[in-house]
N, CA, C and O atoms as a printed pandas DataFrame, in Angstrom:
     atom_number atom_name residue_name chain_id  residue_number  x_coord  y_coord  z_coord
0              1         N          MET        A               1  159.655   39.931  -64.274
1              2        CA          MET        A               1  158.518   40.803  -64.693
2              3         C          MET        A               1  157.559   41.382  -63.597
3              4         O          MET        A               1  157.059   42.504  -63.665
4              5         N          VAL        A               2  157.380   40.574  -62.679
5              6        CA          VAL        A               2  156.545   40.772  -61.355
6              7         C          VAL        A               2  156.976   41.805  -60.626
7              8         O          VAL        A               2  156.207   42.563  -60.035
8              9         N          GLU        A               3  158.507   41.929  -60.615
9             10        CA          GLU        A               3  158.932   42.922  -59.677
10            11         C          GLU        A               3  158.911   44.334  -60.444
11            12         O          GLU        A               3  158.756   45.415  -59.876
12            13         N          LEU        A               4  159.094   44.151  -61.839
13            14        CA          LEU        A               4  159.005   45.551  -62.552
14            15         C          LEU        A               4  157.573   46.103  -62.418
15            16         O          LEU        A               4  157.358   47.265  -62.074
16            17         N          ILE        A               5  156.711   45.310  -62.676
17            18        CA          ILE        A               5  155.312   45.786  -62.660
18            19         C          ILE        A               5  155.103   46.417  -61.126
19            20         O          ILE        A               5  154.510   47.484  -60.964
20            21         N          GLU        A               6  155.595   45.727  -60.142
21            22        CA          GLU        A               6  155.236   45.959  -58.748
22            23         C          GLU        A               6  155.847   47.398  -58.577
23            24         O          GLU        A               6  155.175   48.305  -58.087
24            25         N          TYR        A               7  157.159   47.580  -59.002
25            26        CA          TYR        A               7  158.006   48.887  -58.756
26            27         C          TYR        A               7  157.131   50.090  -59.438
27            28         O          TYR        A               7  156.768   51.139  -58.907
28            29         N          ILE        A               8  156.897   49.624  -60.788
29            30        CA          ILE        A               8  156.290   50.832  -61.480
30            31         C          ILE        A               8  154.760   51.188  -60.914
31            32         O          ILE        A               8  154.337   52.343  -60.868
32            33         N          ALA        A               9  154.093   50.167  -60.543
33            34        CA          ALA        A               9  152.632   50.533  -59.786
34            35         C          ALA        A               9  152.700   51.263  -58.563
35            36         O          ALA        A               9  151.887   52.133  -58.251
36            37         N          LYS        A              10  153.748   50.877  -57.820
37            38        CA          LYS        A              10  154.055   51.502  -56.436
38            39         C          LYS        A              10  154.507   53.096  -56.615
39            40         O          LYS        A              10  154.128   53.970  -55.836
40            41         N          SER        A              11  155.265   53.312  -57.616
41            42        CA          SER        A              11  155.574   54.611  -57.961
42            43         C          SER        A              11  154.593   55.560  -58.539
43            44         O          SER        A              11  154.765   56.779  -58.545
44            45         N          LEU        A              12  153.389   54.853  -59.103
45            46        CA          LEU        A              12  152.399   55.632  -59.702
46            47         C          LEU        A              12  151.203   55.861  -58.587
47            48         O          LEU        A              12  150.490   56.856  -58.723
48            49         N          VAL        A              13  150.990   55.034  -57.578
49            50        CA          VAL        A              13  149.856   55.111  -56.767
50            51         C          VAL        A              13  150.173   56.082  -55.485
51            52         O          VAL        A              13  151.309   56.400  -55.135
52            53         N          ASP        A              14  149.088   56.451  -54.917
53            54        CA          ASP        A              14  149.142   57.043  -53.661
54            55         C          ASP        A              14  149.570   56.191  -52.420
55            56         O          ASP        A              14  150.464   56.515  -51.639
56            57         N          ASP        A              15  148.799   55.042  -52.345
57            58        CA          ASP        A              15  149.078   54.104  -51.473
58            59         C          ASP        A              15  149.830   52.743  -51.826
59            60         O          ASP        A              15  149.233   51.725  -52.175
60            61         N          PRO        A              16  151.081   52.840  -51.705
61            62        CA          PRO        A              16  152.057   51.825  -52.267
62            63         C          PRO        A              16  151.559   50.453  -51.541
63            64         O          PRO        A              16  151.434   49.410  -52.182
64            65         N          SER        A              17  151.287   50.548  -50.155
65            66        CA          SER        A              17  151.242   49.277  -49.620
66            67         C          SER        A              17  149.932   48.567  -49.890
67            68         O          SER        A              17  149.752   47.490  -49.320
68            69         N          SER        A              18  148.983   49.056  -50.707
69            70        CA          SER        A              18  147.946   48.393  -51.201
70            71         C          SER        A              18  148.240   47.687  -52.706
71            72         O          SER        A              18  147.382   46.983  -53.238
72            73         N          VAL        A              19  149.361   47.915  -53.242
73            74        CA          VAL        A              19  149.800   47.396  -54.331
74            75         C          VAL        A              19  150.045   45.720  -54.179
75            76         O          VAL        A              19  150.782   45.329  -53.274
76            77         N          ASP        A              20  149.423   44.779  -55.062
77            78        CA          ASP        A              20  149.452   43.559  -54.876
78            79         C          ASP        A              20  149.726   42.814  -56.349
79            80         O          ASP        A              20  148.845   42.833  -57.209
80            81         N          VAL        A              21  150.854   42.236  -56.549
81            82        CA          VAL        A              21  151.141   41.671  -57.776
82            83         C          VAL        A              21  151.429   40.218  -57.766
83            84         O          VAL        A              21  152.503   39.849  -57.289
84            85         N          THR        A              22  150.407   39.163  -58.345
85            86        CA          THR        A              22  150.809   38.010  -58.341
86            87         C          THR        A              22  150.774   37.402  -59.882
87            88         O          THR        A              22  150.108   37.904  -60.788
88            89         N          SER        A              23  151.555   36.308  -60.006
89            90        CA          SER        A              23  151.614   35.719  -61.409
90            91         C          SER        A              23  151.409   34.205  -61.012
91            92         O          SER        A              23  151.729   33.660  -59.956
92            93         N          THR        A              24  150.741   33.615  -62.217
93            94        CA          THR        A              24  150.436   32.179  -62.316
94            95         C          THR        A              24  151.049   31.714  -63.584
95            96         O          THR        A              24  150.897   32.417  -64.582
96            97         N          LYS        A              25  151.681   30.682  -63.654
97            98        CA          LYS        A              25  152.160   30.207  -65.001
98            99         C          LYS        A              25  151.498   28.888  -65.450
99           100         O          LYS        A              25  151.573   27.837  -64.815
100          101         N          ASN        A              26  150.818   29.064  -66.657
101          102        CA          ASN        A              26  150.227   28.044  -67.275
102          103         C          ASN        A              26  151.185   27.243  -68.196
103          104         O          ASN        A              26  152.379   27.496  -68.035
104          105         N          SER        A              27  150.875   26.357  -69.095
105          106        CA          SER        A              27  151.663   25.647  -70.050
106          107         C          SER        A              27  152.418   26.415  -70.758
107          108         O          SER        A              27  153.635   26.268  -70.871
108          109         N          ASP        A              28  151.582   27.507  -71.416
109          110        CA          ASP        A              28  152.280   28.410  -72.502
110          111         C          ASP        A              28  152.055   30.015  -72.231
111          112         O          ASP        A              28  152.330   30.885  -73.056
112          113         N          THR        A              29  151.543   30.233  -71.012
113          114        CA          THR        A              29  151.078   31.668  -70.828
114          115         C          THR        A              29  151.646   31.918  -69.466
115          116         O          THR        A              29  151.854   30.979  -68.697
116          117         N          VAL        A              30  151.913   33.216  -69.137
117          118        CA          VAL        A              30  151.913   33.693  -67.585
118          119         C          VAL        A              30  151.059   34.893  -67.549
119          120         O          VAL        A              30  151.100   35.902  -68.252
120          121         N          ASP        A              31  150.174   34.524  -66.455
121          122        CA          ASP        A              31  149.212   35.474  -66.084
122          123         C          ASP        A              31  149.460   36.597  -65.021
123          124         O          ASP        A              31  149.664   36.159  -63.889
124          125         N          ILE        A              32  149.479   37.734  -65.136
125          126        CA          ILE        A              32  150.022   38.542  -63.990
126          127         C          ILE        A              32  148.770   39.303  -63.513
127          128         O          ILE        A              32  148.116   39.847  -64.402
128          129         N          VAL        A              33  148.325   39.429  -62.205
129          130        CA          VAL        A              33  147.344   40.170  -61.805
130          131         C          VAL        A              33  147.886   41.255  -60.934
131          132         O          VAL        A              33  148.602   40.991  -59.967
132          133         N          LEU        A              34  147.537   42.531  -61.282
133          134        CA          LEU        A              34  147.986   43.690  -60.618
134          135         C          LEU        A              34  146.777   44.286  -59.855
135          136         O          LEU        A              34  145.830   44.705  -60.521
136          137         N          LYS        A              35  146.742   44.358  -58.388
137          138        CA          LYS        A              35  145.763   44.716  -57.769
138          139         C          LYS        A              35  146.280   45.918  -57.047
139          140         O          LYS        A              35  147.377   45.963  -56.491
140          141         N          VAL        A              36  145.202   47.116  -57.109
141          142        CA          VAL        A              36  145.721   48.351  -56.360
142          143         C          VAL        A              36  144.228   48.803  -55.687
143          144         O          VAL        A              36  143.161   48.257  -55.965
144          145         N          ALA        A              37  144.386   49.816  -54.832
145          146        CA          ALA        A              37  143.255   50.395  -54.162
146          147         C          ALA        A              37  142.112   51.023  -55.303
147          148         O          ALA        A              37  142.369   51.453  -56.427
148          149         N          SER        A              38  140.887   50.938  -54.690
149          150        CA          SER        A              38  139.901   51.612  -55.811
150          151         C          SER        A              38  140.373   53.090  -56.024
151          152         O          SER        A              38  140.255   53.548  -57.160
152          153         N          THR        A              39  140.850   53.807  -55.123
153          154        CA          THR        A              39  141.116   55.237  -55.422
154          155         C          THR        A              39  142.188   55.242  -56.027
155          156         O          THR        A              39  142.443   56.407  -56.334
156          157         N          ASP        A              40  143.160   54.378  -56.454
157          158        CA          ASP        A              40  144.373   54.369  -57.359
158          159         C          ASP        A              40  144.202   53.991  -58.786
159          160         O          ASP        A              40  145.005   54.294  -59.669
160          161         N          MET        A              41  142.969   53.225  -58.982
161          162        CA          MET        A              41  142.705   52.619  -60.220
162          163         C          MET        A              41  142.985   53.577  -61.500
163          164         O          MET        A              41  143.509   53.174  -62.539
164          165         N          GLY        A              42  142.570   54.863  -61.271
165          166        CA          GLY        A              42  142.759   55.679  -62.407
166          167         C          GLY        A              42  144.177   56.125  -62.833
167          168         O          GLY        A              42  144.483   56.427  -63.987
168          169         N          LYS        A              43  144.979   56.130  -61.799
169          170        CA          LYS        A              43  146.391   56.353  -61.875
170          171         C          LYS        A              43  147.240   55.444  -62.462
171          172         O          LYS        A              43  148.260   55.805  -63.048
172          173         N          VAL        A              44  146.790   53.896  -62.315
173          174        CA          VAL        A              44  147.395   52.947  -62.882
174          175         C          VAL        A              44  146.926   52.655  -64.246
175          176         O          VAL        A              44  147.686   52.085  -65.029
176          177         N          ILE        A              45  145.677   53.014  -64.613
177          178        CA          ILE        A              45  145.126   52.796  -66.020
178          179         C          ILE        A              45  145.404   54.044  -66.729
179          180         O          ILE        A              45  145.689   53.846  -67.910
180          181         N          GLY        A              46  145.408   55.215  -66.384
181          182        CA          GLY        A              46  145.622   56.293  -67.038
182          183         C          GLY        A              46  144.410   56.763  -67.953
183          184         O          GLY        A              46  143.393   56.119  -68.211
184          185         N          LYS        A              47  144.757   58.032  -68.380
185          186        CA          LYS        A              47  143.734   58.680  -69.194
186          187         C          LYS        A              47  143.863   57.639  -70.669
187          188         O          LYS        A              47  144.871   57.200  -71.222
188          189         N          GLN        A              48  142.404   57.477  -71.008
189          190        CA          GLN        A              48  142.243   56.553  -72.215
190          191         C          GLN        A              48  143.183   55.365  -72.098
191          192         O          GLN        A              48  143.769   54.961  -73.103
192          193         N          GLY        A              49  143.353   54.782  -70.903
193          194        CA          GLY        A              49  144.289   53.486  -70.732
194          195         C          GLY        A              49  145.668   53.619  -71.212
195          196         O          GLY        A              49  146.304   52.596  -71.464
196          197         N          LYS        A              50  146.213   54.821  -71.369
197          198        CA          LYS        A              50  147.696   54.945  -71.689
198          199         C          LYS        A              50  148.734   54.389  -70.859
199          200         O          LYS        A              50  149.764   54.039  -71.435
200          201         N          ILE        A              51  148.647   54.234  -69.532
201          202        CA          ILE        A              51  149.512   53.735  -68.749
202          203         C          ILE        A              51  149.362   52.400  -68.629
203          204         O          ILE        A              51  150.372   51.707  -68.504
204          205         N          ALA        A              52  147.949   51.753  -68.649
205          206        CA          ALA        A              52  147.988   50.481  -68.893
206          207         C          ALA        A              52  148.361   49.829  -70.208
207          208         O          ALA        A              52  148.622   48.626  -70.218
208          209         N          LYS        A              53  148.400   50.545  -71.312
209          210        CA          LYS        A              53  148.861   49.954  -72.525
210          211         C          LYS        A              53  150.365   50.033  -72.390
211          212         O          LYS        A              53  150.982   49.182  -73.031
212          213         N          ALA        A              54  151.037   50.851  -71.713
213          214        CA          ALA        A              54  152.628   50.929  -71.499
214          215         C          ALA        A              54  152.982   49.895  -70.739
215          216         O          ALA        A              54  153.996   49.268  -71.046
216          217         N          LEU        A              55  152.338   49.582  -69.786
217          218        CA          LEU        A              55  152.750   48.387  -69.041
218          219         C          LEU        A              55  152.533   47.294  -69.737
219          220         O          LEU        A              55  153.453   46.477  -69.713
220          221         N          ARG        A              56  151.522   47.006  -70.400
221          222        CA          ARG        A              56  151.516   45.702  -71.340
222          223         C          ARG        A              56  152.564   45.847  -72.353
223          224         O          ARG        A              56  153.193   44.822  -72.615
224          225         N          ALA        A              57  152.896   47.009  -73.020
225          226        CA          ALA        A              57  153.991   47.160  -73.857
226          227         C          ALA        A              57  155.258   46.544  -73.400
227          228         O          ALA        A              57  155.773   45.598  -73.996
228          229         N          ILE        A              58  155.770   47.107  -72.303
229          230        CA          ILE        A              58  156.751   46.759  -71.346
230          231         C          ILE        A              58  156.897   45.017  -71.246
231          232         O          ILE        A              58  157.877   44.335  -71.545
232          233         N          ILE        A              59  155.683   44.615  -70.767
233          234        CA          ILE        A              59  155.511   43.054  -70.576
234          235         C          ILE        A              59  156.039   42.542  -71.876
235          236         O          ILE        A              59  157.027   41.820  -72.015
236          237         N          LYS        A              60  155.145   43.074  -72.940
237          238        CA          LYS        A              60  155.230   42.249  -74.359
238          239         C          LYS        A              60  156.753   42.304  -74.775
239          240         O          LYS        A              60  157.231   41.388  -75.443
240          241         N          ALA        A              61  157.438   43.283  -74.412
241          242        CA          ALA        A              61  158.975   43.366  -74.938
242          243         C          ALA        A              61  159.806   42.160  -74.324
243          244         O          ALA        A              61  160.599   41.382  -74.854
244          245         N          ILE        A              62  159.329   42.284  -72.981
245          246        CA          ILE        A              62  160.160   41.199  -72.078
246          247         C          ILE        A              62  159.715   39.815  -72.459
247          248         O          ILE        A              62  160.507   38.877  -72.542
248          249         N          SER        A              63  158.565   39.726  -72.665
249          250        CA          SER        A              63  157.970   38.215  -73.060
250          251         C          SER        A              63  158.579   37.901  -74.427
251          252         O          SER        A              63  158.896   36.728  -74.623
252          253         N          LEU        A              64  158.769   38.741  -75.337
253          254        CA          LEU        A              64  159.231   38.444  -76.774
254          255         C          LEU        A              64  160.516   37.749  -76.484
255          256         O          LEU        A              64  160.726   36.599  -76.869
256          257         N          LYS        A              65  161.519   38.570  -75.691
257          258        CA          LYS        A              65  162.787   38.019  -75.428
258          259         C          LYS        A              65  162.786   36.687  -74.770
259          260         O          LYS        A              65  163.704   35.919  -75.060
260          261         N          GLU        A              66  161.766   36.267  -73.821
261          262        CA          GLU        A              66  161.835   35.139  -73.130
262          263         C          GLU        A              66  160.995   34.115  -73.827
263          264         O          GLU        A              66  160.942   32.987  -73.336
264          265         N          ASP        A              67  160.332   34.393  -74.922
265          266        CA          ASP        A              67  159.521   33.543  -75.627
266          267         C          ASP        A              67  158.295   33.100  -74.902
267          268         O          ASP        A              67  157.977   31.911  -74.900
268          269         N          LEU        A              68  157.643   33.952  -74.327
269          270        CA          LEU        A              68  156.413   33.751  -73.461
270          271         C          LEU        A              68  155.337   34.444  -73.803
271          272         O          LEU        A              68  155.472   35.510  -74.403
272          273         N          LYS        A              69  154.078   33.940  -73.471
273          274        CA          LYS        A              69  152.773   34.740  -73.723
274          275         C          LYS        A              69  152.625   35.325  -72.305
275          276         O          LYS        A              69  152.824   34.571  -71.352
276          277         N          VAL        A              70  152.292   36.608  -72.094
277          278        CA          VAL        A              70  152.023   37.184  -70.704
278          279         C          VAL        A              70  150.659   37.998  -70.922
279          280         O          VAL        A              70  150.467   38.714  -71.905
280          281         N          ASN        A              71  149.778   37.810  -69.936
281          282        CA          ASN        A              71  148.526   38.706  -69.834
282          283         C          ASN        A              71  148.660   39.316  -68.645
283          284         O          ASN        A              71  149.013   38.713  -67.631
284          285         N          LEU        A              72  148.360   40.679  -68.692
285          286        CA          LEU        A              72  148.316   41.514  -67.407
286          287         C          LEU        A              72  146.964   41.902  -67.271
287          288         O          LEU        A              72  146.402   42.449  -68.219
288          289         N          GLU        A              73  146.290   41.656  -66.058
289          290        CA          GLU        A              73  145.005   42.191  -65.710
290          291         C          GLU        A              73  145.125   42.941  -64.454
291          292         O          GLU        A              73  145.774   42.459  -63.526
292          293         N          ILE        A              74  144.480   44.218  -64.339
293          294        CA          ILE        A              74  144.446   45.164  -63.226
294          295         C          ILE        A              74  142.974   45.109  -62.639
295          296         O          ILE        A              74  141.909   45.263  -63.236
296          297         N          GLU        A              75  143.231   44.830  -61.217
297          298        CA          GLU        A              75  141.946   44.701  -60.554
298          299         C          GLU        A              75  142.051   45.599  -59.336
299          300         O          GLU        A              75  143.081   46.179  -58.992
300          301         N          GLU        A              76  140.745   45.660  -58.652
301          302        CA          GLU        A              76  140.554   46.534  -57.657
302          303         C          GLU        A              76  141.049   45.672  -56.338
303          304         O          GLU        A              76  140.556   44.554  -56.188
304          305         N          ASN        A              77  141.846   46.077  -55.542
305          306        CA          ASN        A              77  142.159   45.497  -54.293
306          307         C          ASN        A              77  141.071   45.716  -53.226
307          308         O          ASN        A              77  140.688   46.848  -52.932
308          309         N          LYS        A              78  140.574   44.576  -52.644
309          310        CA          LYS        A              78  139.449   44.607  -51.734
310          311         C          LYS        A              78  139.920   44.517  -50.429
311          312         O          LYS        A              78  139.131   44.524  -49.485
């Protein structure tokens, strides 16, 4: 899942080198943090959050197959 999110994010942004994706696994959930440059935040979130919702929908489909709960957070890379 992390590789997929990283691939999609790098395809969307102007500065692919600033994309950083990390994941932490808790007992029953996986938290994925996507960090992008502040100038690329709008491109990853999209108008009215449509791209962010699509990313979360993809993750949800994968997580249902693997029987996990996954959270995606999008943050500004500093």
